[in-house]
C-alpha positions, 0 to 999 in steps of 0.5 A, spaced: 500 500 500 502 506 498 499 513 499 497 513 491 494 507 491 490 501 495 490 496 489 494 495 483 491 492 476 491 485 475 498 483 473 502 489 474 508 490 478 506 497 481 511 498 487 515 492 486 521 497 484 519 502 490 513 506 491 516 512 487 519 508 482 519 512 475 523 507 471 519 501 471 523 495 468 529 499 466 531 498 473 533 491 470 539 494 466 544 493 472 551 495 472 553 487 471 548 487 465 551 493 462 558 491 462 556 484 459 552 488 454 559 492 452 562 485 450 557 485 444 561 490 441 566 486 438 567 489 431 566 496 433 561 497 427 555 502 429 548 503 426 544 509 426 537 506 428 533 513 427 529 515 421 530 522 419 526 526 424 522 529 418 520 522 415 514 520 418 508 515 416 503 520 416 498 515 419 497 520 425 494 526 422 495 530 429 503 528 429 506 534 424 513 534 421 518 538 424 518 546 422 525 549 422 527 556 422 532 561 424 532 565 431 532 572 430 537 577 432 535 584 432 529 583 428 533 579 422 534 572 422 540 569 425 543 565 419 549 567 416 549 573 420 556 576 420 559 579 426 562 584 421 555 588 422 557 590 429 564 591 428 568 591 421 574 588 423 570 581 425 570 575 420 565 570 424 559 568 421 554 565 425 547 560 424 542 559 430 536 556 429 530 553 433 525 547 431 517 546 433 517 538 433 512 533 434 515 529 439 512 522 437 512 524 429 518 519 427 523 515 431 521 515 438 520 513 445 513 512 449 514 515 456 509 512 462 505 518 461 503 516 454 498 511 456 494 511 462 487 508 464 481 509 468 482 504 474 480 505 481 486 505 484 484 508 491 479 502 492 473 507 493 468 504 488 470 510 482 475 509 477 480 515 476 485 517 471 492 513 473 498 512 470 504 507 472 505 506 479 499 509 481 501 516 479 495 521 478 493 524 471 497 531 470 494 537 471 497 540 465 502 539 460 509 538 462 506 537 469 507 529 469 511 525 474 513 520 469 516 525 464 521 522 459 527 525 463 527 520 468 528 515 462 534 519 459 537 520 466 539 512 465 543 513 459 538 507 456 544 502 454 544 495 455 544 488 450 539 489 444 536 483 441 533 482 434 527 478 433 527 478 425 519 478 423 520 480 416 525 474 415 520 469 417 513 473 414 515 478 409 512 485 408 505 483 408 501 485 414 501 479 419 498 479 426 504 476 430 501 472 436 505 468 442 505 461 438 508 465 431 513 469 436 515 463 439 517 459 433 521 465 430 525 465 437 526 458 437 528 457 429 533 463 430 536 461 437 534 468 440 535 468 447 531 474 451 534 475 458 532 479 464 534 486 462 534 486 454 532 491 450 528 487 445 527 489 437 522 487 433 524 488 425 518 488 421 521 492 415 516 498 416 521 503 417 525 501 411 518 502 407 517 509 410 524 511 409 524 509 401 517 513 401 521 519 403 516 525 405 510 523 401 508 516 404 503 512 401 499 511 407 494 506 405 500 501 403 503 502 410 496 500 413 497 494 410 504 492 410 509 488 415 508 485 422 504 487 428 504 484 435 497 481 437 496 485 443 489 481 444 493 475 445 494 474 453 499 469 452 503 474 448 502 479 454 504 474 459 511 472 455 512 479 456 511 479 463 515 473 464 521 474 459 524 480 464 525 484 458 526 492 459 524 495 453 520 493 447 522 496 440 519 496 433 520 499 426 513 499 425 508 504 427 505 502 434 509 495 436 502 492 436 496 492 431 492 499 431 485 498 430 481 504 427 475 503 432 473 498 438 469 492 436 462 492 438 461 491 445 468 491 447 470 493 454 477 495 456 483 497 452 483 499 445 491 498 445 492 492 450 499 491 449 500 499 450 496 498 457 500 492 459 507 495 458 506 502 459 501 502 464 502 495 468 509 493 468 513 500 466 516 497 460 518 503 455 516 502 448 520 504 442 516 505 435 518 507 428 526 505 429 530 504 423 532 496 424 533 493 417 540 495 415 542 492 422 537 486 422 541 484 415 548 485 418 546 480 424 543 475 419 549 475 415 554 474 421 549 469 425 548 474 430 542 477 434 545 481 439 548 487 440 550 493 444 544 498 444 545 505 446 538 509 446 537 515 450 531 520 449 531 527 450 532 529 457 526 534 456 522 534 463 515 533 463 515 530 456 510 524 454 515 522 448 521 523 445 525 523 439 531 518 439 537 517 435 539 510 437 546 507 436 547 499 435 554 497 436 556 490 434 
C-alpha cells in the first residue's frame, strides 16, 4: 500500500521497484548487465537506428513534421549573420536556429505518461485517471511525474536483441501472436534475458524511409508485422521474459485498430496498457532496424550493444531518439 494507491491492476508490478519508482523495468539494466552488454561490441561497427526526424508515416494526422527556422537577432534572422555588422574588423559568421517538433512524429520513445487508464486505484468504488505506479493524471502539460527525463537520466544502454519478423513473414501485414513469436525465437536461437532491450524488425521503417516525405499511407496500413496485443499469452511472455524495453520499426509495436469492436470493454491498445501502464516497460516505435537486422543475419548474430537515450526534456510524454547499435 502506498499513499497513491490501495490496489494495483491485475498483473502489474506497481511498487515492486519502490513506491516512487519512475523507471519501471529499466531498473533491470544493472551495472553487471551493462558491462556484459559492452562485450557485444566486438567489431566496433555502429548503426544509426533513427529515421530522419522529418520522415514520418503520416498515419497520425495530429503528429506534424518538424518546422525549422532561424532565431532572430535584432529583428533579422540569425543565419549567416556576420559579426562584421557590429564591428568591421570581425570575420565570424554565425547560424542559430530553433525547431517546433512533434515529439512522437518519427523515431521515438513512449514515456509512462503516454498511456494511462481509468482504474480505481484508491479502492473507493470510482475509477480515476492513473498512470504507472499509481501516479495521478497531470494537471497540465509538462506537469507529469513520469516525464521522459527520468528515462534519459539512465543513459538507456544495455544488450539489444533482434527478433527478425520480416525474415520469417515478409512485408505483408501479419498479426504476430505468442505461438508465431515463439517459433521465430526458437528457429533463430534468440535468447531474451532479464534486462534486454528487445527489437522487433518488421521492415516498416525501411518502407517509410524509401517513401521519403510523401508516404503512401494506405500501403503502410497494410504492410509488415504487428504484435497481437489481444493475445494474453503474448502479454504474459512479456511479463515473464524480464525484458526492459520493447522496440519496433513499425508504427505502434502492436496492431492499431481504427475503432473498438462492438461491445468491447477495456483497452483499445492492450499491449500499450500492459507495458506502459502495468509493468513500466518503455516502448520504442518507428526505429530504423533493417540495415542492422541484415548485418546480424549475415554474421549469425542477434545481439548487440544498444545505446538509446531520449531527450532529457522534463515533463515530456515522448521523445525523439537517435539510437546507436554497436556490434
